[in-house]
MMTF fields as JSON, N, C-alpha, C and O atoms, coordinates in Angstrom:
{
  "mmtfVersion": "1.0.0",
  "mmtfProducer": "UNKNOWN",
  "numBonds": 499,
  "numAtoms": 500,
  "numGroups": 125,
  "numChains": 1,
  "numModels": 1,
  "chainsPerModel": [1],
  "groupsPerChain": [125],
  "chainIdList": ["A"],
  "bondAtomList": [4, 2, 8, 6, 12, 10, 16, 14, 20, 18, 24, 22, 28, 26, 32, 30, 36, 34, 40, 38, 44, 42, 48, 46, 52, 50, 56, 54, 60, 58, 64, 62, 68, 66, 72, 70, 76, 74, 80, 78, 84, 82, 88, 86, 92, 90, 96, 94, 100, 98, 104, 102, 108, 106, 112, 110, 116, 114, 120, 118, 124, 122, 128, 126, 132, 130, 136, 134, 140, 138, 144, 142, 148, 146, 152, 150, 156, 154, 160, 158, 164, 162, 168, 166, 172, 170, 176, 174, 180, 178, 184, 182, 188, 186, 192, 190, 196, 194, 200, 198, 204, 202, 208, 206, 212, 210, 216, 214, 220, 218, 224, 222, 228, 226, 232, 230, 236, 234, 240, 238, 244, 242, 248, 246, 252, 250, 256, 254, 260, 258, 264, 262, 268, 266, 272, 270, 276, 274, 280, 278, 284, 282, 288, 286, 292, 290, 296, 294, 300, 298, 304, 302, 308, 306, 312, 310, 316, 314, 320, 318, 324, 322, 328, 326, 332, 330, 336, 334, 340, 338, 344, 342, 348, 346, 352, 350, 356, 354, 360, 358, 364, 362, 368, 366, 372, 370, 376, 374, 380, 378, 384, 382, 388, 386, 392, 390, 396, 394, 400, 398, 404, 402, 408, 406, 412, 410, 416, 414, 420, 418, 424, 422, 428, 426, 432, 430, 436, 434, 440, 438, 444, 442, 448, 446, 452, 450, 456, 454, 460, 458, 464, 462, 468, 466, 472, 470, 476, 474, 480, 478, 484, 482, 488, 486, 492, 490, 496, 494],
  "bondOrderList": [1, 1, 1, 1, 1, 1, 1, 1, 1, 1, 1, 1, 1, 1, 1, 1, 1, 1, 1, 1, 1, 1, 1, 1, 1, 1, 1, 1, 1, 1, 1, 1, 1, 1, 1, 1, 1, 1, 1, 1, 1, 1, 1, 1, 1, 1, 1, 1, 1, 1, 1, 1, 1, 1, 1, 1, 1, 1, 1, 1, 1, 1, 1, 1, 1, 1, 1, 1, 1, 1, 1, 1, 1, 1, 1, 1, 1, 1, 1, 1, 1, 1, 1, 1, 1, 1, 1, 1, 1, 1, 1, 1, 1, 1, 1, 1, 1, 1, 1, 1, 1, 1, 1, 1, 1, 1, 1, 1, 1, 1, 1, 1, 1, 1, 1, 1, 1, 1, 1, 1, 1, 1, 1, 1],
  "groupList": [{"groupName": "MET", "atomNameList": ["N", "CA", "C", "O"], "elementList": ["N", "C", "C", "O"], "formalChargeList": [0, 0, 0, 0], "bondAtomList": [1, 0, 2, 1, 3, 2], "bondOrderList": [1, 1, 2], "singleLetterCode": "M", "chemCompType": "L-PEPTIDE LINKING"}, {"groupName": "LYS", "atomNameList": ["N", "CA", "C", "O"], "elementList": ["N", "C", "C", "O"], "formalChargeList": [0, 0, 0, 0], "bondAtomList": [1, 0, 2, 1, 3, 2], "bondOrderList": [1, 1, 2], "singleLetterCode": "K", "chemCompType": "L-PEPTIDE LINKING"}, {"groupName": "ASN", "atomNameList": ["N", "CA", "C", "O"], "elementList": ["N", "C", "C", "O"], "formalChargeList": [0, 0, 0, 0], "bondAtomList": [1, 0, 2, 1, 3, 2], "bondOrderList": [1, 1, 2], "singleLetterCode": "N", "chemCompType": "L-PEPTIDE LINKING"}, {"groupName": "GLU", "atomNameList": ["N", "CA", "C", "O"], "elementList": ["N", "C", "C", "O"], "formalChargeList": [0, 0, 0, 0], "bondAtomList": [1, 0, 2, 1, 3, 2], "bondOrderList": [1, 1, 2], "singleLetterCode": "E", "chemCompType": "L-PEPTIDE LINKING"}, {"groupName": "GLN", "atomNameList": ["N", "CA", "C", "O"], "elementList": ["N", "C", "C", "O"], "formalChargeList": [0, 0, 0, 0], "bondAtomList": [1, 0, 2, 1, 3, 2], "bondOrderList": [1, 1, 2], "singleLetterCode": "Q", "chemCompType": "L-PEPTIDE LINKING"}, {"groupName": "ALA", "atomNameList": ["N", "CA", "C", "O"], "elementList": ["N", "C", "C", "O"], "formalChargeList": [0, 0, 0, 0], "bondAtomList": [1, 0, 2, 1, 3, 2], "bondOrderList": [1, 1, 2], "singleLetterCode": "A", "chemCompType": "L-PEPTIDE LINKING"}, {"groupName": "LEU", "atomNameList": ["N", "CA", "C", "O"], "elementList": ["N", "C", "C", "O"], "formalChargeList": [0, 0, 0, 0], "bondAtomList": [1, 0, 2, 1, 3, 2], "bondOrderList": [1, 1, 2], "singleLetterCode": "L", "chemCompType": "L-PEPTIDE LINKING"}, {"groupName": "ARG", "atomNameList": ["N", "CA", "C", "O"], "elementList": ["N", "C", "C", "O"], "formalChargeList": [0, 0, 0, 0], "bondAtomList": [1, 0, 2, 1, 3, 2], "bondOrderList": [1, 1, 2], "singleLetterCode": "R", "chemCompType": "L-PEPTIDE LINKING"}, {"groupName": "ILE", "atomNameList": ["N", "CA", "C", "O"], "elementList": ["N", "C", "C", "O"], "formalChargeList": [0, 0, 0, 0], "bondAtomList": [1, 0, 2, 1, 3, 2], "bondOrderList": [1, 1, 2], "singleLetterCode": "I", "chemCompType": "L-PEPTIDE LINKING"}, {"groupName": "SER", "atomNameList": ["N", "CA", "C", "O"], "elementList": ["N", "C", "C", "O"], "formalChargeList": [0, 0, 0, 0], "bondAtomList": [1, 0, 2, 1, 3, 2], "bondOrderList": [1, 1, 2], "singleLetterCode": "S", "chemCompType": "L-PEPTIDE LINKING"}, {"groupName": "THR", "atomNameList": ["N", "CA", "C", "O"], "elementList": ["N", "C", "C", "O"], "formalChargeList": [0, 0, 0, 0], "bondAtomList": [1, 0, 2, 1, 3, 2], "bondOrderList": [1, 1, 2], "singleLetterCode": "T", "chemCompType": "L-PEPTIDE LINKING"}, {"groupName": "PHE", "atomNameList": ["N", "CA", "C", "O"], "elementList": ["N", "C", "C", "O"], "formalChargeList": [0, 0, 0, 0], "bondAtomList": [1, 0, 2, 1, 3, 2], "bondOrderList": [1, 1, 2], "singleLetterCode": "F", "chemCompType": "L-PEPTIDE LINKING"}, {"groupName": "TRP", "atomNameList": ["N", "CA", "C", "O"], "elementList": ["N", "C", "C", "O"], "formalChargeList": [0, 0, 0, 0], "bondAtomList": [1, 0, 2, 1, 3, 2], "bondOrderList": [1, 1, 2], "singleLetterCode": "W", "chemCompType": "L-PEPTIDE LINKING"}, {"groupName": "CYS", "atomNameList": ["N", "CA", "C", "O"], "elementList": ["N", "C", "C", "O"], "formalChargeList": [0, 0, 0, 0], "bondAtomList": [1, 0, 2, 1, 3, 2], "bondOrderList": [1, 1, 2], "singleLetterCode": "C", "chemCompType": "L-PEPTIDE LINKING"}, {"groupName": "GLY", "atomNameList": ["N", "CA", "C", "O"], "elementList": ["N", "C", "C", "O"], "formalChargeList": [0, 0, 0, 0], "bondAtomList": [1, 0, 2, 1, 3, 2], "bondOrderList": [1, 1, 2], "singleLetterCode": "G", "chemCompType": "PEPTIDE LINKING"}, {"groupName": "ASP", "atomNameList": ["N", "CA", "C", "O"], "elementList": ["N", "C", "C", "O"], "formalChargeList": [0, 0, 0, 0], "bondAtomList": [1, 0, 2, 1, 3, 2], "bondOrderList": [1, 1, 2], "singleLetterCode": "D", "chemCompType": "L-PEPTIDE LINKING"}, {"groupName": "VAL", "atomNameList": ["N", "CA", "C", "O"], "elementList": ["N", "C", "C", "O"], "formalChargeList": [0, 0, 0, 0], "bondAtomList": [1, 0, 2, 1, 3, 2], "bondOrderList": [1, 1, 2], "singleLetterCode": "V", "chemCompType": "L-PEPTIDE LINKING"}, {"groupName": "HIS", "atomNameList": ["N", "CA", "C", "O"], "elementList": ["N", "C", "C", "O"], "formalChargeList": [0, 0, 0, 0], "bondAtomList": [1, 0, 2, 1, 3, 2], "bondOrderList": [1, 1, 2], "singleLetterCode": "H", "chemCompType": "L-PEPTIDE LINKING"}, {"groupName": "PRO", "atomNameList": ["N", "CA", "C", "O"], "elementList": ["N", "C", "C", "O"], "formalChargeList": [0, 0, 0, 0], "bondAtomList": [1, 0, 2, 1, 3, 2], "bondOrderList": [1, 1, 2], "singleLetterCode": "P", "chemCompType": "L-PEPTIDE LINKING"}, {"groupName": "TYR", "atomNameList": ["N", "CA", "C", "O"], "elementList": ["N", "C", "C", "O"], "formalChargeList": [0, 0, 0, 0], "bondAtomList": [1, 0, 2, 1, 3, 2], "bondOrderList": [1, 1, 2], "singleLetterCode": "Y", "chemCompType": "L-PEPTIDE LINKING"}],
  "groupTypeList": [0, 1, 2, 3, 4, 0, 5, 6, 5, 7, 3, 7, 2, 7, 6, 5, 8, 9, 7, 10, 7, 6, 5, 2, 1, 7, 10, 11, 6, 5, 12, 13, 7, 10, 5, 6, 5, 11, 0, 10, 11, 14, 11, 6, 6, 3, 1, 8, 15, 16, 11, 6, 10, 9, 14, 17, 7, 9, 8, 10, 3, 9, 16, 7, 5, 3, 6, 14, 16, 6, 14, 4, 6, 5, 11, 8, 14, 14, 18, 16, 6, 0, 6, 11, 5, 14, 12, 7, 19, 19, 7, 6, 3, 1, 3, 6, 14, 18, 9, 14, 10, 14, 6, 11, 8, 16, 18, 3, 16, 16, 6, 11, 14, 13, 8, 6, 13, 14, 16, 6, 16, 19, 16, 11, 12],
  "groupIdList": [1, 2, 3, 4, 5, 6, 7, 8, 9, 10, 11, 12, 13, 14, 15, 16, 17, 18, 19, 20, 21, 22, 23, 24, 25, 26, 27, 28, 29, 30, 31, 32, 33, 34, 35, 36, 37, 38, 39, 40, 41, 42, 43, 44, 45, 46, 47, 48, 49, 50, 51, 52, 53, 54, 55, 56, 57, 58, 59, 60, 61, 62, 63, 64, 65, 66, 67, 68, 69, 70, 71, 72, 73, 74, 75, 76, 77, 78, 79, 80, 81, 82, 83, 84, 85, 86, 87, 88, 89, 90, 91, 92, 93, 94, 95, 96, 97, 98, 99, 100, 101, 102, 103, 104, 105, 106, 107, 108, 109, 110, 111, 112, 113, 114, 115, 116, 117, 118, 119, 120, 121, 122, 123, 124, 125],
  "secStructList": [7, 2, 2, 2, 2, 2, 2, 2, 2, 2, 2, 2, 2, 2, 2, 2, 2, 2, 2, 2, 2, 2, 2, 2, 2, 2, 2, 2, 2, 2, 2, 2, 2, 2, 2, 2, 2, 2, 2, 2, 2, 2, 2, 2, 2, 2, 2, 2, 2, 2, 2, 2, 2, 2, 6, 6, 7, 7, 7, 7, 2, 2, 2, 2, 2, 2, 2, 2, 2, 2, 2, 2, 2, 2, 2, 2, 2, 2, 2, 2, 2, 2, 2, 2, 2, 2, 2, 2, 2, 2, 2, 2, 2, 2, 2, 2, 7, 7, 7, 1, 1, 7, 7, 7, 7, 2, 2, 2, 2, 2, 2, 2, 2, 2, 2, 2, 2, 2, 2, 2, 2, 2, 2, 2, 7],
  "xCoordList": [138.741, 138.129, 136.62, 136.051, 135.992, 134.552, 134.18, 133.165, 135.004, 134.754, 134.848, 134.084, 135.782, 135.921, 134.693, 134.228, 134.165, 132.97, 131.768, 130.949, 131.661, 130.555, 130.66, 129.656, 131.871, 132.069, 131.734, 131.128, 132.119, 131.811, 130.299, 129.755, 129.634, 128.178, 127.479, 126.514, 127.947, 127.342, 127.539, 126.639, 128.722, 129.001, 128.113, 127.591, 127.935, 127.054, 125.617, 124.92, 125.174, 123.825, 123.651, 122.631, 124.66, 124.593, 124.545, 123.788, 125.344, 125.336, 124.018, 123.527, 123.45, 122.157, 121.06, 120.206, 121.085, 120.097, 120.298, 119.323, 121.547, 121.818, 121.304, 120.716, 121.523, 121.014, 119.491, 118.905, 118.856, 117.396, 116.879, 115.878, 117.55, 117.14, 117.276, 116.394, 118.375, 118.557, 117.525, 117.009, 117.226, 116.193, 114.831, 114.032, 114.566, 113.312, 113.209, 112.146, 114.295, 114.284, 114.096, 113.351, 114.762, 114.596, 113.155, 112.604, 112.558, 111.177, 110.238, 109.304, 110.472, 109.66, 109.744, 108.723, 110.948, 111.108, 110.476, 109.945, 110.525, 109.88, 108.362, 107.722, 107.791, 106.353, 106.007, 104.976, 106.854, 106.594, 106.658, 105.839, 107.621, 107.694, 106.435, 105.894, 105.98, 104.764, 103.565, 102.719, 103.492, 102.377, 102.399, 101.349, 103.573, 103.669, 103.301, 102.662, 103.7, 103.314, 101.805, 101.19, 101.219, 99.769, 99.058, 98.066, 99.565, 98.974, 99.145, 98.238, 100.28, 100.516, 99.561, 99.026, 99.351, 98.406, 96.99, 96.246, 96.618, 95.305, 95.141, 94.092, 96.19, 96.147, 95.992, 95.226, 96.718, 96.627, 95.219, 94.68, 94.621, 93.264, 92.26, 91.327, 92.458, 91.501, 91.636, 90.655, 92.836, 93.064, 93.057, 93.281, 92.811, 92.87, 91.721, 91.829, 90.632, 89.515, 89.89, 89.377, 90.76, 91.23, 91.999, 91.844, 92.824, 93.579, 92.646, 92.824, 91.662, 90.759, 89.889, 89.648, 89.417, 88.576, 89.39, 88.856, 90.677, 91.493, 91.8, 92.078, 91.754, 91.982, 90.703, 90.669, 89.654, 88.345, 87.742, 87.006, 88.064, 87.418, 86.257, 86.388, 85.156, 83.998, 83.923, 83.92, 83.864, 83.655, 82.4, 82.078, 81.72, 80.462, 80.736, 81.826, 79.731, 79.852, 80.011, 80.676, 79.414, 79.548, 80.982, 81.5, 81.619, 83.017, 83.904, 84.828, 83.627, 84.398, 84.238, 85.208, 83.026, 82.781, 83.473, 84.047, 83.414, 84.085, 85.593, 86.219, 86.178, 87.615, 87.966, 88.991, 87.101, 87.333, 87.274, 88.1, 86.298, 86.167, 87.346, 87.913, 87.715, 88.871, 90.147, 90.984, 90.289, 91.453, 91.507, 92.57, 90.375, 90.348, 90.623, 91.32, 90.079, 90.347, 91.832, 92.408, 92.443, 93.875, 94.682, 95.682, 94.261, 94.983, 94.888, 95.852, 93.757, 93.592, 94.276, 94.703, 94.388, 95.043, 96.526, 97.084, 97.173, 98.592, 98.909, 99.758, 98.257, 98.515, 98.142, 98.761, 97.143, 96.787, 97.943, 98.278, 98.546, 99.713, 100.875, 101.597, 101.052, 102.118, 101.873, 102.808, 100.629, 100.301, 100.622, 101.187, 100.26, 100.558, 102.064, 102.541, 102.81, 104.268, 104.88, 105.766, 104.408, 104.924, 104.608, 105.443, 103.401, 103.007, 103.882, 104.345, 104.106, 104.931, 106.387, 107.019, 106.897, 108.273, 108.435, 109.377, 107.532, 107.615, 107.48, 108.189, 106.569, 106.346, 107.598, 107.957, 108.261, 109.47, 110.628, 111.396, 110.764, 111.82, 111.618, 112.576, 110.383, 110.084, 110.38, 110.854, 110.105, 110.352, 111.848, 112.265, 112.652, 114.1, 114.765, 115.895, 114.088, 114.646, 115.334, 115.406, 115.837, 116.459, 117.764, 118.534, 117.97, 119.227, 120.026, 119.496, 121.276, 122.133, 121.776, 122.049, 121.16, 120.852, 119.473, 119.215, 118.598, 117.241, 116.366, 116.849, 115.086, 114.12, 113.585, 112.799, 114.009, 113.572, 112.529, 112.853, 111.297, 110.228, 109.695, 108.756, 110.272, 109.755, 109.806, 108.807, 110.894, 110.877, 109.795, 109.153, 109.597, 108.573, 107.172, 106.309, 106.948, 105.634, 105.368, 104.249, 106.371, 106.205, 105.925, 105.037, 106.673, 106.449, 105.053, 104.359, 104.647, 103.312, 102.235, 101.243, 102.428, 101.458, 101.333, 100.225, 102.451, 102.411, 101.692, 100.877, 101.994, 101.343, 99.848, 99.037, 99.485, 98.068, 97.327, 96.204, 97.93, 97.297, 97.113, 96.072, 98.134, 98.012, 96.895, 96.16, 96.77, 95.693, 94.334, 93.429, 94.19, 92.899, 92.526, 91.37, 93.491, 93.202, 92.824, 91.885, 93.553, 93.276, 91.921, 91.19, 91.583, 90.359, 89.122, 88.096, 89.208, 87.993, 87.879, 86.901, 88.822, 88.724, 88.165, 88.007],
  "yCoordList": [106.29, 106.466, 106.221, 105.565, 106.754, 106.597, 105.132, 104.65, 104.429, 103.013, 102.18, 101.232, 102.537, 101.823, 102.033, 101.099, 103.256, 103.542, 102.79, 102.273, 102.726, 101.994, 100.499, 99.849, 99.964, 98.547, 98.266, 97.24, 99.16, 98.998, 99.075, 98.306, 99.992, 100.119, 98.861, 98.4, 98.304, 97.066, 95.903, 95.09, 95.842, 94.762, 94.89, 93.886, 96.093, 96.311, 95.942, 95.343, 96.296, 95.964, 94.449, 93.906, 93.766, 92.312, 91.648, 90.701, 92.144, 91.589, 91.865, 91.017, 93.044, 93.364, 92.437, 91.988, 92.156, 91.236, 89.828, 89.129, 89.405, 88.084, 87.992, 86.982, 89.042, 89.057, 88.996, 88.309, 89.708, 89.702, 88.32, 87.859, 87.654, 86.299, 85.332, 84.507, 85.436, 84.56, 84.845, 83.918, 86.104, 86.46, 85.939, 85.498, 85.988, 85.473, 83.965, 83.472, 83.243, 81.794, 81.494, 80.58, 82.251, 82.044, 82.306, 81.573, 83.336, 83.652, 82.565, 82.189, 82.057, 80.968, 79.744, 79.132, 79.389, 78.228, 78.46, 77.526, 79.681, 79.987, 79.836, 79.32, 80.283, 80.107, 78.623, 78.199, 77.836, 76.394, 75.736, 74.871, 76.136, 75.61, 75.972, 75.147, 77.197, 77.624, 76.814, 76.433, 76.552, 75.762, 74.339, 73.793, 73.739, 72.391, 72.384, 71.446, 73.423, 73.524, 73.704, 73.161, 74.456, 74.655, 73.327, 73.029, 72.53, 71.226, 70.284, 69.513, 70.34, 69.516, 69.893, 69.025, 71.186, 71.645, 71.169, 70.773, 71.204, 70.714, 69.231, 68.794, 68.455, 67.023, 66.803, 65.941, 67.582, 67.471, 67.8, 67.088, 68.862, 69.23, 68.136, 67.875, 67.507, 66.485, 65.211, 64.503, 64.932, 63.69, 63.881, 62.915, 65.079, 65.309, 64.629, 64.348, 64.366, 63.699, 62.281, 61.786, 61.629, 60.299, 60.39, 59.539, 61.421, 61.624, 61.928, 61.397, 62.775, 63.157, 61.99, 61.83, 61.181, 60.048, 58.924, 58.163, 58.805, 57.767, 58.103, 57.204, 59.36, 59.779, 59.755, 60.288, 59.144, 59.036, 60.393, 60.557, 61.364, 62.662, 62.679, 62.252, 63.162, 63.178, 64.541, 65.592, 64.485, 65.697, 65.49, 64.374, 66.555, 66.445, 66.202, 66.464, 65.704, 65.412, 66.692, 66.682, 67.8, 69.059, 69.587, 70.124, 69.436, 69.861, 68.992, 69.489, 67.713, 66.792, 67.15, 67.118, 67.486, 67.863, 69.184, 69.329, 70.151, 71.435, 71.274, 71.914, 70.433, 70.177, 69.535, 69.853, 68.622, 67.986, 68.975, 68.928, 69.87, 70.874, 71.849, 72.169, 72.318, 73.21, 72.525, 73.143, 71.251, 70.503, 70.376, 70.533, 70.094, 69.98, 71.321, 71.379, 72.392, 73.711, 74.064, 74.593, 73.777, 74.055, 73.146, 73.574, 71.902, 70.962, 71.375, 71.208, 71.904, 72.383, 73.73, 74.06, 74.512, 75.819, 75.737, 76.681, 74.627, 74.459, 74.552, 75.355, 73.757, 73.889, 75.258, 75.723, 75.894, 77.24, 78.206, 79.042, 78.085, 78.91, 78.612, 79.522, 77.342, 76.983, 77.569, 78.02, 77.563, 78.189, 79.677, 80.208, 80.344, 81.762, 82.003, 82.927, 81.17, 81.319, 81.116, 81.867, 80.106, 79.855, 80.985, 81.366, 81.519, 82.637, 83.853, 84.52, 84.137, 85.285, 85.097, 86.028, 83.895, 83.594, 83.757, 84.402, 83.182, 83.248, 84.693, 85.112, 85.441, 86.831, 87.682, 88.472, 87.527, 88.319, 87.871, 88.708, 86.574, 86.095, 86.634, 87.01, 86.665, 87.198, 88.697, 89.201, 89.398, 90.84, 91.158, 92.189, 90.279, 90.497, 90.267, 90.704, 89.603, 89.373, 88.028, 87.283, 87.724, 86.408, 86.277, 87.226, 85.082, 84.808, 83.814, 83.177, 83.693, 82.777, 81.323, 80.471, 81.022, 79.636, 79.217, 78.02, 80.14, 79.793, 79.529, 79.462, 79.382, 79.154, 77.734, 77.451, 76.85, 75.467, 75.27, 75.33, 75.039, 74.888, 73.464, 73.183, 72.57, 71.2, 70.532, 69.922, 70.605, 69.944, 70.495, 69.738, 71.802, 72.395, 71.966, 71.717, 71.88, 71.465, 70.007, 69.663, 69.148, 67.735, 67.605, 66.854, 68.329, 68.294, 68.795, 68.19, 69.898, 70.433, 69.44, 69.256, 68.8, 67.809, 66.641, 66.171, 66.166, 65.068, 65.485, 64.733, 66.692, 67.175, 67.36, 66.999, 67.918, 68.127, 66.802, 66.679, 65.816, 64.494, 63.879, 63.29, 64.02, 63.514, 64.192, 63.543, 65.494, 66.236, 65.769, 65.523, 65.647, 65.222, 63.823, 63.568, 62.908, 61.546, 61.547, 60.861, 62.32, 62.347, 62.959, 62.441, 64.057, 64.768, 64.064, 64.007, 63.526, 63.001, 61.481, 60.948, 60.778, 59.332, 58.852, 57.647],
  "zCoordList": [69.798, 71.101, 71.042, 71.915, 70.008, 69.872, 69.617, 70.12, 68.836, 68.572, 69.848, 70.036, 70.72, 71.987, 72.864, 73.517, 72.881, 73.661, 73.1, 73.859, 71.789, 71.168, 71.479, 71.77, 71.416, 71.722, 73.181, 73.491, 74.074, 75.488, 75.73, 76.523, 75.053, 75.188, 74.669, 75.279, 73.559, 73.02, 73.987, 74.198, 74.564, 75.521, 76.759, 77.244, 77.271, 78.419, 78.083, 78.901, 76.892, 76.461, 76.359, 76.782, 75.792, 75.664, 77.043, 77.255, 77.964, 79.319, 80.041, 80.785, 79.823, 80.441, 79.918, 80.682, 78.628, 78.056, 78.606, 78.882, 78.769, 79.345, 80.776, 81.161, 81.565, 82.942, 82.961, 83.797, 82.049, 81.988, 81.602, 82.151, 80.664, 80.284, 81.46, 81.696, 82.191, 83.348, 84.434, 85.058, 84.66, 85.644, 85.199, 86.025, 83.902, 83.373, 83.621, 84.0, 83.413, 83.662, 85.14, 85.495, 86.009, 87.449, 87.878, 88.699, 87.329, 87.674, 87.184, 87.893, 85.985, 85.452, 86.36, 86.673, 86.782, 87.656, 89.023, 89.623, 89.517, 90.799, 90.688, 91.603, 89.579, 89.356, 89.271, 89.793, 88.621, 88.524, 89.9, 90.209, 90.725, 92.092, 92.876, 93.612, 92.715, 93.399, 92.937, 93.746, 91.642, 91.105, 91.66, 92.0, 91.752, 92.312, 93.798, 94.275, 94.524, 95.932, 96.069, 96.987, 95.163, 95.163, 94.936, 95.6, 93.998, 93.727, 94.926, 95.237, 95.587, 96.765, 97.886, 98.576, 98.063, 99.085, 98.752, 99.649, 97.489, 97.085, 97.373, 97.845, 97.086, 97.381, 98.881, 99.312, 99.67, 101.127, 101.616, 102.464, 101.095, 101.508, 101.168, 101.928, 100.032, 99.629, 100.466, 100.691, 100.915, 101.668, 103.18, 103.909, 103.672, 105.115, 105.852, 107.046, 105.153, 105.825, 106.249, 107.253, 105.515, 105.907, 107.226, 108.102, 107.36, 108.594, 109.76, 110.857, 109.526, 110.612, 111.058, 112.255, 110.134, 110.526, 111.162, 111.969, 110.812, 111.446, 112.902, 113.695, 113.257, 114.642, 115.464, 116.573, 114.932, 115.589, 115.896, 116.87, 115.051, 115.176, 114.197, 113.05, 114.648, 113.758, 113.06, 113.701, 111.749, 110.967, 110.143, 109.736, 109.914, 109.176, 107.694, 107.184, 107.043, 105.605, 104.798, 103.762, 105.251, 104.509, 104.586, 103.606, 105.739, 105.867, 104.992, 104.348, 104.968, 104.132, 102.65, 101.893, 102.244, 100.846, 100.503, 99.424, 101.437, 101.201, 101.083, 100.239, 101.913, 101.814, 100.479, 99.877, 100.021, 98.729, 97.582, 96.671, 97.623, 96.559, 96.589, 95.544, 97.778, 97.89, 97.41, 96.752, 97.742, 97.299, 95.784, 95.184, 95.168, 93.711, 93.039, 92.026, 93.6, 93.023, 93.118, 92.167, 94.249, 94.387, 93.477, 92.902, 93.342, 92.487, 91.022, 90.275, 90.603, 89.226, 89.05, 87.944, 90.115, 90.039, 89.711, 89.154, 90.046, 89.757, 88.272, 87.885, 87.426, 85.988, 85.417, 84.46, 85.997, 85.537, 85.817, 84.978, 87.002, 87.321, 86.374, 85.966, 86.029, 85.093, 83.709, 83.046, 83.28, 81.988, 82.003, 81.047, 83.091, 83.218, 83.198, 82.539, 83.924, 83.971, 82.591, 82.183, 81.878, 80.533, 79.575, 78.755, 79.678, 78.807, 79.087, 78.161, 80.361, 80.726, 80.281, 79.782, 80.466, 80.063, 78.551, 78.09, 77.797, 76.335, 75.84, 74.925, 76.449, 76.029, 76.23, 75.357, 77.375, 77.637, 76.748, 76.275, 76.516, 75.618, 74.205, 73.529, 73.776, 72.446, 72.39, 71.372, 73.471, 73.538, 73.541, 73.014, 74.133, 74.176, 72.824, 72.604, 71.947, 70.62, 70.523, 71.5, 69.343, 69.147, 69.937, 70.083, 70.429, 71.135, 70.306, 69.396, 70.623, 69.886, 70.124, 69.278, 71.283, 71.621, 71.149, 71.019, 70.895, 70.491, 71.705, 72.835, 71.454, 72.52, 72.376, 71.472, 73.261, 73.227, 74.323, 75.509, 73.934, 74.923, 74.97, 75.714, 74.194, 74.15, 75.53, 75.912, 76.3, 77.615, 78.546, 79.273, 78.521, 79.379, 78.943, 79.784, 77.642, 77.143, 77.498, 77.88, 77.38, 77.742, 79.233, 79.633, 80.057, 81.502, 81.857, 82.674, 81.242, 81.521, 81.091, 81.796, 79.938, 79.471, 80.43, 80.69, 80.959, 81.933, 83.205, 83.74, 83.692, 84.91, 84.68, 85.533, 83.541, 83.238, 83.117, 83.607, 82.479, 82.38, 83.761, 84.053, 84.613, 85.977, 86.747, 87.491, 86.568, 87.244, 86.746, 87.544, 85.448, 84.893, 85.337, 85.673, 85.343, 85.808, 87.275, 87.678, 88.08, 89.507, 89.831, 90.675, 89.165, 89.492, 88.952, 89.63, 87.736, 87.1, 87.115, 86.592, 87.681, 87.689, 88.98, 89.174]
}
């Protein structure tokens, strides 16, 4: 009887850890979606002056410069959010202990590197 209770407790613990790992992955992906939306909003802010001037609306140069700066800050903020999400994801996975599948971060690192290179080229070129 006691062995059955111990086996049931181990199974519940294993399932709880699996649920926590899945929740951690969902949260990581939600942070990445937010970061991409942040970058999209930054791109929109930077390019809105083209839309405003094409409609023959006059905007001052200071407003145009402020929109450009806000756009660049939001565009750079996206990778910062991704770094935070990755750090949080890795920290919780490490805290949960080793899993049978291992922790493969190469695809995320490659994706982050591509996004960061795109941001740097866009902002500084």
